[in-house]
C-alpha atoms as one frame of an Amber mdcrd trajectory, in Angstrom:
protein
-111.954-225.322  54.758-109.266-227.455  53.039-106.842-229.747  54.818-103.908
-227.343  54.373-105.973-224.472  55.798-107.039-226.707  58.692-103.416-227.639
  59.446-102.405-223.977  59.294-105.234-223.075  61.650-104.133-225.803  64.072
-100.545-224.526  64.026-101.671-220.960  64.725-103.871-222.167  67.586-100.972
-224.138  69.079 -98.688-221.083  68.868-101.378-218.934  70.488-101.699-221.368
  73.408 -97.940-221.554  73.921 -97.783-217.768  73.779-100.395-217.412  76.500
 -98.642-220.040  78.629 -95.470-217.937  78.466 -97.457-214.769  79.284 -99.143
-216.571  82.198 -95.789-217.775  83.519 -94.512-214.178  83.494 -97.750-212.948
  85.108 -97.563-215.537  87.904 -93.906-214.737  88.496 -94.653-210.984  88.679
 -97.559-211.478  91.093 -95.545-213.630  93.463 -92.387-211.509  93.178 -94.412
-208.429  94.153 -95.858-210.365  97.091 -92.406-211.638  98.135 -90.955-208.141
  97.828 -93.819-206.664  99.896 -93.355-209.289 102.635 -89.615-208.643 102.690
 -90.185-204.899 102.761 -92.482-204.980 105.793 -90.174-207.573 107.395 -92.737
-210.267 108.154 -91.361-212.569 110.912 -90.143-216.055 109.929 -90.390-215.286
 106.230 -87.518-216.652 104.165 -87.743-214.739 100.899 -84.735-216.605  99.417
 -86.521-219.899  99.938 -89.700-218.415  98.432 -87.813-217.338  95.297 -86.326
-220.842  94.974 -89.778-222.470  95.282 -91.434-220.022  92.866 -90.453-221.844
  89.586 -92.055-225.054  90.888 -95.197-223.095  91.766 -95.317-221.654  88.226
 -94.959-225.101  86.622 -97.635-226.527  88.961-100.054-223.745  88.070 -99.493
-224.046  84.312-100.126-227.800  84.476-103.371-227.250  86.408-104.409-224.492
  83.966-103.844-226.877  81.060-105.708-229.758  82.751-108.684-227.469  83.350
-108.490-226.319  79.689-107.836-222.662  80.392-105.828-222.625  77.143-108.726
-224.185  75.211-110.849-221.083  75.736-111.431-218.961  72.647-108.709-216.504
  73.513-109.882-213.776  71.180-113.397-213.768  72.621-112.735-213.631  76.362
-115.903-212.693  78.215-117.450-213.130  81.642-117.547-216.934  81.430-113.838
-217.102  80.660-112.957-214.634  83.424-114.965-216.698  85.939-113.158-219.877
  84.890-109.720-218.275  85.172-110.652-216.859  88.600-111.851-220.255  89.764
-108.712-222.110  88.614-106.332-219.470  90.066-108.165-219.617  93.403-108.087
-223.420  93.382-104.326-223.578  92.801-103.663-221.040  95.552-105.883-222.950
  97.989-103.897-226.119  97.199-100.630-224.249  97.844-101.977-222.953 101.192
-103.037-226.478 102.215 -99.600-227.864 101.322 -97.925-225.012 103.226 -99.978
-225.755 106.330 -99.537-229.524 106.018 -95.720-229.511 105.902 -94.106-228.583
 109.240 -91.729-225.597 109.207 -92.493-225.003 105.507 -93.262-221.429 104.630
 -93.735-220.173 101.093 -96.009-217.145 101.552 -98.093-216.668 104.659-101.679
-217.800 104.002-103.073-214.393 105.008-101.243-212.725 102.124-102.515-215.210
  99.517-105.633-213.067  99.042-103.456-210.184  97.867-101.383-212.566  95.718
-104.509-214.067  94.133-105.846-210.623  93.171-102.482-209.628  91.662-102.297
-212.918  89.764-105.776-212.428  88.308-104.854-208.931  87.131-101.745-210.205
  85.352-103.527-213.225  83.801-106.781-211.624  82.682-105.378-208.287  81.457
-103.470-209.680  78.412-106.580-211.551  77.289-108.801-208.494  77.602-106.233
-206.345  75.805-106.072-208.860  72.942-109.828-208.801  72.568-109.961-204.991
  72.685-107.333-204.792  69.944-109.360-207.212  67.788-112.496-205.164  68.381
-110.757-201.922  67.460-109.298-203.440  64.322-112.601-205.073  63.362-114.478
-201.771  63.644-112.595-200.836  60.530-111.716-197.250  61.280-111.241-196.583
  57.587-114.753-197.895  56.749-113.643-200.387  54.100-115.287-203.688  53.343
-118.883-204.533  52.487-121.343-202.463  54.477-123.106-205.227  56.378-126.416
-205.496  58.221-126.926-208.448  60.590-130.471-209.771  61.005-130.974-210.848
  64.623-129.502-209.059  67.654-129.230-212.214  69.728-127.038-215.288  70.175
-126.741-215.847  66.415-125.891-212.199  65.834-123.138-212.452  68.451-121.710
-215.507  66.684-121.616-213.642  63.375-120.133-210.507  64.975-117.326-212.485
  66.624-116.580-214.343  63.395-116.321-211.092  61.430-114.093-209.573  64.118
-111.722-212.506  64.227-111.689-213.925  60.704-109.281-211.940  58.509-110.770
-213.539  55.394-114.130-211.811  55.916-114.351-208.353  54.369-117.280-206.874
  56.300-117.844-203.423  57.744-120.741-203.890  60.175-123.243-201.048  60.067
-125.669-202.449  62.626-128.264-205.071  63.515-131.975-205.343  62.798-134.430
-207.141  65.073-138.139-207.418  65.926-137.620-207.093  69.702-139.004-203.675
  70.684-136.703-203.549  73.725-133.675-203.817  71.438-134.795-201.479  68.639
-133.216-198.057  69.057-130.581-199.348  71.474-127.137-200.794  70.795-125.896
-204.380  70.647-122.144-204.820  71.207-121.843-201.064  70.514-123.703-201.268
  67.168-127.148-199.691  66.597-130.186-201.965  66.435-132.766-201.106  63.764
-136.202-202.595  63.398-138.579-204.160  62.845-137.264-206.700  60.333-140.196
-206.014  57.997-138.635-202.561  57.427-135.280-204.025  56.348-135.538-202.764
  52.761-135.753-199.175  54.036-132.684-199.694  56.248-130.792-201.173  53.294
-131.565-198.113  51.185-130.892-195.571  53.942-127.610-197.128  55.134-126.280
-198.162  51.696-126.082-201.805  52.774-124.129-204.157  50.481-124.441-207.415
  52.427-127.083-208.903  54.743-126.341-211.798  57.101-129.338-213.634  58.563
-128.139-214.639  62.031-131.186-216.197  63.663-130.317-219.579  65.161-132.341
-222.504  63.697-134.789-220.238  61.936-137.880-221.928  60.469-137.772-222.222
  56.641-141.012-220.262  56.223-139.729-217.398  58.407-136.382-217.445  56.597
-138.113-217.100  53.229-140.378-214.376  54.613-137.361-212.314  55.695-135.665
-212.835  52.321-138.810-211.687  50.529-138.719-208.401  52.445-135.615-207.337
  50.504-135.089-209.807  47.647-135.519-206.923  45.199-132.474-205.156  46.678
-129.093-205.932  45.044-127.313-207.101  48.207-125.333-210.240  48.930-127.164
-212.504  51.367-125.533-214.873  53.842-126.754-216.902  56.813-125.756-218.979
  59.796-125.532-222.728  59.119-128.556-224.764  60.207-128.358-228.119  61.999
-128.590-229.940  58.677-125.578-227.952  57.417-123.576-228.940  60.487-124.530
-232.573  59.873-122.670-232.280  56.582-119.509-231.382  58.480-119.397-227.869
  57.171-116.505-225.831  58.510-117.926-222.558  57.268-119.316-220.361  60.083
-121.247-218.138  57.625-122.779-219.546  54.439-123.939-217.949  51.215-127.699
-218.019  50.708-128.460-219.832  47.461-131.562-220.325  45.410-132.224-223.715
  47.050-132.782-221.869  50.340-135.622-219.911  48.734-137.784-222.918  47.852
-141.136-222.453  49.544-141.908-225.908  50.885-142.370-227.862  54.063-139.542
-229.870  55.577-139.417-233.392  54.132-140.483-235.793  56.868-139.208-239.337
  56.437-139.825-242.643  58.139-136.131-243.073  58.921-136.739-246.246  60.875
-138.655-247.759  57.966-135.939-246.826  55.468-133.252-248.109  57.835-135.009
-251.487  58.193-135.441-251.572  54.414-131.779-250.902  53.545-129.645-252.051
  56.476-127.669-255.176  55.716-128.916-255.387  52.109-127.045-255.483  48.793
-127.994-252.497  46.629-127.175-251.770  42.990-127.453-248.232  41.588-127.260
-247.585  37.850-126.246-244.104  36.717-124.392-243.890  40.037-122.151-241.034
  38.920-125.007-238.694  38.001-126.689-236.048  40.120-129.496-238.304  41.380
-127.465-241.520  41.346-124.607-240.107  43.421-126.989-238.658  46.015-128.783
-242.021  46.140-125.451-243.627  46.962-124.694-241.090  49.710-128.068-241.519
  51.367-128.153-245.302  51.002-124.754-245.539  52.684-126.093-243.613  55.686
-128.549-246.507  56.283-125.668-249.033  56.380-126.290-251.579  53.622-124.115
-254.667  53.461-122.645-253.469  50.162-123.212-251.219  47.164-122.647-251.789
  43.465-122.169-248.575  41.467-122.732-248.872  37.714-122.191-246.051  35.220
-120.914-245.591  31.689-119.264-242.255  32.538-116.104-243.030  34.483-115.348
-239.471  35.660-118.612-239.106  37.596-118.112-242.410  39.432-114.444-241.640
  40.059-115.338-238.323  41.707-117.968-240.051  43.843-115.635-242.836  44.965
-112.934-240.297  45.791-115.432-238.391  47.929-116.579-241.566  49.687-113.049
-242.767  50.389-111.863-239.396  51.690-114.771-238.468  53.857-118.200-240.030
  53.810-117.432-243.705  54.429-115.176-242.833  57.373-118.079-241.050  59.043
-120.584-243.827  58.421-119.052-247.286  58.391-115.856-248.314  56.657-117.066
-251.942  56.638-119.550-251.215  53.835-118.255-252.794  50.624-118.291-250.470
  47.625-118.064-252.091  44.193-117.747-250.160  40.927-118.349-251.320  37.381
-118.047-249.139  34.299-120.763-250.414  32.000-123.674-249.364  29.823-127.165
-250.535  30.770-127.969-251.151  27.087-125.217-253.815  26.941-127.239-256.858
  28.027-124.386-259.356  28.390-122.304-256.891  30.430-125.203-256.103  32.762
-125.988-259.821  33.105-122.412-260.477  34.167-122.602-257.738  36.809-126.020
-258.640  38.239-125.471-262.418  38.171-122.222-262.128  40.126-123.441-259.467
  42.589-127.047-260.692  43.119-128.459-257.463  44.581-131.492-257.284  46.862
-132.549-253.944  45.361-131.868-252.081  42.118-132.297-248.305  41.817-132.287
-247.549  38.099-131.179-243.925  37.616-129.219-244.363  34.362-130.842-242.308
  31.621-130.412-239.574  29.072-132.394-236.614  30.428-131.607-233.456  28.425
-134.681-232.629  26.377-133.078-230.499  23.585-130.175-232.909  23.077-132.439
-235.949  22.851-134.679-234.180  20.318-131.798-234.422  17.872-130.659-237.871
  19.060-133.870-239.791  19.727-132.167-243.047  18.748-129.826-242.721  21.720
-132.720-241.883  24.029-134.403-245.144  22.960-131.162-247.105  23.338-130.471
-246.017  26.923-133.853-245.076  28.356-135.864-247.971  26.864-133.418-250.738
  25.936-131.330-250.071  29.064-134.420-250.162  31.293-135.687-253.320  29.562
-132.352-255.073  30.112-132.128-254.239  33.805-135.822-255.075  34.385-135.385
-258.452  32.687-132.236-259.254  34.662-133.920-258.214  37.909-136.579-260.845
  37.182-134.067-263.502  36.135-131.918-263.132  39.253-134.756-262.690  41.764
-134.076-259.098  42.786-136.458-258.166  45.600-137.301-254.600  44.471-136.620
-252.572  41.340-137.150-248.788  41.458-137.117-246.704  38.281-136.210-243.026
  38.558-138.669-241.412  36.134-139.525-237.834  35.153-142.417-235.390  34.946
-141.569-235.213  31.222-143.293-238.631  30.932-146.677-236.949  31.482-148.245
-236.272  28.057-144.757-235.991  26.545-143.950-233.447  23.859-140.357-234.633
  23.404-138.442-237.842  22.767-136.882-237.915  26.227-140.291-237.758  27.920
-141.696-240.417  25.598-138.864-242.822  26.372-139.316-242.258  30.114-143.060
-242.974  29.766-142.216-246.175  27.916-139.813-247.100  30.714-142.718-246.711
  33.161-144.795-249.029  30.958-141.972-251.567  31.109-141.891-251.685  34.899
-145.669-252.192  34.954-145.330-254.952  32.387-142.652-256.781  34.367-144.642
-256.337  37.574-147.322-258.599  36.067-144.992-261.408  35.014-142.300-261.381
  37.697-141.935-262.086  41.401-139.755-258.951  41.621-141.481-255.831  42.955
-141.288-253.093  40.279-142.159-249.404  40.827-141.301-245.972  39.445-140.812
-242.566  41.061-141.737-239.525  38.999-140.630-236.003  39.844-139.781-232.720
  38.170-136.727-230.539  37.824-133.954-230.953  40.362-132.160-227.814  41.488
-128.422-227.969  40.983-128.371-231.206  38.973-125.942-231.508  36.084-127.148
-229.433  33.166-130.075-227.888  35.035-130.946-224.218  34.846-129.411-223.206
  38.192-125.764-224.150  37.416-126.223-222.557  33.982-127.466-219.283  35.509
-124.578-219.293  38.014-122.025-219.603  35.219-123.736-216.896  33.183-123.829
-214.508  36.170-120.165-215.214  36.956-119.317-214.331  33.349-121.226-211.056
  33.548-124.275-212.270  31.637-126.462-212.352  29.803-128.651-214.814  31.675
-130.710-216.686  29.079-134.384-217.538  29.613-136.348-219.255  26.862-139.677
-217.483  27.526-140.947-214.864  29.981-143.953-217.043  30.887-142.189-220.398
  31.256-142.706-222.133  34.629-141.191-225.208  36.226-141.566-227.281  39.389
-138.379-227.644  41.421-137.029-229.841  44.178-133.552-230.128  45.681-131.463
-233.230  44.985-131.439-234.440  48.634-135.219-233.938  48.868-135.870-235.909
  45.698-133.595-238.789  46.688-135.010-238.973  50.217-138.475-239.365  48.737
-137.246-241.995  46.262-136.007-244.095  49.195-139.264-243.553  51.065-141.248
-244.595  47.974-139.153-247.766  47.696-140.244-248.693  51.218-143.915-248.070
  50.359-143.788-249.991  47.051-145.909-253.124  46.861-145.614-253.446  43.085
-146.680-251.592  39.937-146.974-248.127  41.460-145.881-244.894  39.859-145.035
-242.712  42.832-145.393-238.973  42.264-143.548-236.431  44.369-145.321-233.239
  45.371-143.030-230.550  43.958-144.777-227.644  45.690-145.665-224.478  43.808
-144.313-223.826  40.301-141.608-221.204  39.797-141.374-218.719  36.936-137.935
-219.185  35.420-137.514-215.462  34.814-138.230-214.816  38.527-135.621-217.445
  39.379-133.087-215.711  37.144-133.804-212.315  38.733-133.472-213.715  42.259
-130.182-215.443  41.468-128.790-212.211  40.027-129.850-210.271  43.128-128.492
-212.967  45.469-125.152-212.391  43.775-125.327-208.692  44.651-126.190-207.417
  41.162-129.142-205.591  39.635-131.094-207.531  36.993-131.257-205.837  33.580
-128.737-203.202  34.762-125.623-205.058  35.974-126.596-208.427  34.448-128.874
-208.504  31.366-131.549-211.178  30.891-132.045-212.381  27.326-135.195-214.152
  26.048-134.066-216.828  23.557-137.300-218.666  22.608-138.509-222.160  23.502
-136.151-224.985  22.629-137.201-228.059  20.604-139.588-230.241  22.610-139.810
-227.746  25.483-143.169-226.971  27.114-144.161-223.491  28.227-146.142-224.749
  31.222-145.033-227.836  33.131-147.608-230.579  33.635-149.140-230.725  37.114
-147.592-233.825  38.648-149.914-234.365  41.592-153.693-234.361  41.224-154.667
-234.557  44.879-158.251-235.325  43.929-157.547-238.475  41.943-154.077-239.637
  43.062-153.809-242.004  46.013-152.251-240.639  49.179-149.452-242.437  51.015
-148.321-242.172  54.624-145.971-239.391  53.510-147.798-236.149  52.665-145.360
-235.412  49.805-145.758-238.778  48.038-148.786-239.829  45.977-149.496-242.850
  43.801-150.832-242.795  40.263-152.159-246.126  39.140-151.562-246.299  35.397
-152.261-249.724  33.988-151.170-250.132  30.379-153.527-253.119  30.308-151.478
-255.366  28.040-148.312-257.351  27.591-145.879-255.067  25.766-143.186-257.666
  25.081-144.044-257.773  21.355-144.162-253.975  21.085-140.818-253.721  22.845
-139.220-256.250  20.520-140.589-254.378  17.501-139.248-251.094  18.812-135.828
-252.419  19.755-135.373-254.439  16.570-136.083-251.540  14.223-135.131-248.231
  15.870-131.474-248.259  14.781-132.435-248.429  11.105-134.645-245.330  11.275
-133.798-241.639  11.066-134.429-239.260  13.938-138.011-238.310  13.025-138.963
-241.908  12.142-137.801-243.038  15.594-140.148-240.480  17.149-143.150-241.665
  15.147-142.340-245.257  16.055-142.307-244.173  19.700-145.671-242.467  19.243
-147.112-245.751  17.990-146.607-247.198  21.481-146.794-244.041  23.635-150.079
-242.686  22.378-149.966-239.546  24.578-146.749-238.434  22.853-147.037-235.314
  20.666-144.249-235.392  18.088-142.436-232.201  17.111-142.120-232.807  13.378
-139.545-230.028  12.988-136.879-232.203  14.607
């Protein structure tokens, strides 16, 4: 929800409250006027109806003030239920008891005889509750969509979450849903109705219900559902071309989401355990420290910044060559994130390239960071196959410069963000990342600075990754392009990867290559089919899938990152350590590489790389 929408919503809410205050004032006046008229009609002794009429406006004002103090007008007026009716009854009774006490306490003061206040209270409740009930009934009638338009919707979960979704659909004019019914596993609910809608079941039969009832949208409305159960439910009907939505989880609310119902995306379908972190350890590691992040405007770098800020460092230095990425991040931080965390954290920004040694020296010497997270790198395999010189310049020379400066200015810890492409590389990008790992192990031997690397695979949703590409292709009507039907990849979400980078930094004692357990591999063609179906389309019918052939330097099968037999376990079950010792000082090799690479053509640069990264298999076609 944008700020303008929020302001509009606030104005409408204010008008609604004022409207109900006016209706309540009329209701109170009617109740008491009927009581006054009845007392006059039966000629109750010592009753001065003129005096009662004069006092009545003061009574109305008193009651409205008490109603407001007790937040009667803060109730969700369109969803009045038993709880709201009880509260209104309680407040009305309280105000009338106060009036009776005042009447009895003041000599010769008679407003309405205390005996008749029971009748007045009942009348008042009728006039106050009726408009609220009527408003809700009208909303219900309108939401039932008598003309049967909107997406035919099935809600998973006939419980508290289902009620939340139902109320949101009834009251949110922006939602175009025609509810067909609910589906649940509770045998006592199956076959009955929930809020007048039929309850189907069990959930394992959802695909049959979708087919039989022509369902177009499914909303999973189970509060705080476990990830494994969520994925199980999705798998029951993932082959059906329906849009899928869900209730926000606690982690979504922690991001200040204002959306009551969220789209299910491919990240939600990752089959993995929840990442468990030593938050206290990370907090002690980061709090009060000066942290420098290179590549701060990129997918990983920007998420590093967000998560580091949450642990309250003294300050942050953001370094990136691409000004737009950093500008967007700083705008986000200034508008929202910093205000929620701590506006005392100093954020510094420098636009610079890591391969410019003098520029980086100026930045690091003046800032003197405690930690450096080095995320600046070229990462796109096909692009670097045709521009291997640039991959060497940024990924090797840039890493060398920052490693050397970390040693010179006594940085406590240096963490390199590496890649699974460094394992037995078949492309220039992977070879340069493997060389970068060799550099951190080299500097670990000669420096007091603690150097380590974190290696992981593909990150869902990162700039240039397959998921954003597929989304754009689906939005354009296809085709969705897959390089090979058999190609597989390991995936992790950006927040998961960054959380584990921070945890690895805490564990680092020097020289380690930390490897993140990426879970089970995913067939890219399966991913494409699921994304098409999540968008409500049929693969190969509504959206075609086109096989384009492997790109230069691209592997068919991703290397297995974690060998649980040989890799060393850490305290975190998703982080392992691979001890790779290059066994020699590579200063001379690095100087040879960096002094000659600019004079070579693209293929010659690759063969020079292979001279030092012996596991590199060069694609001689590029």
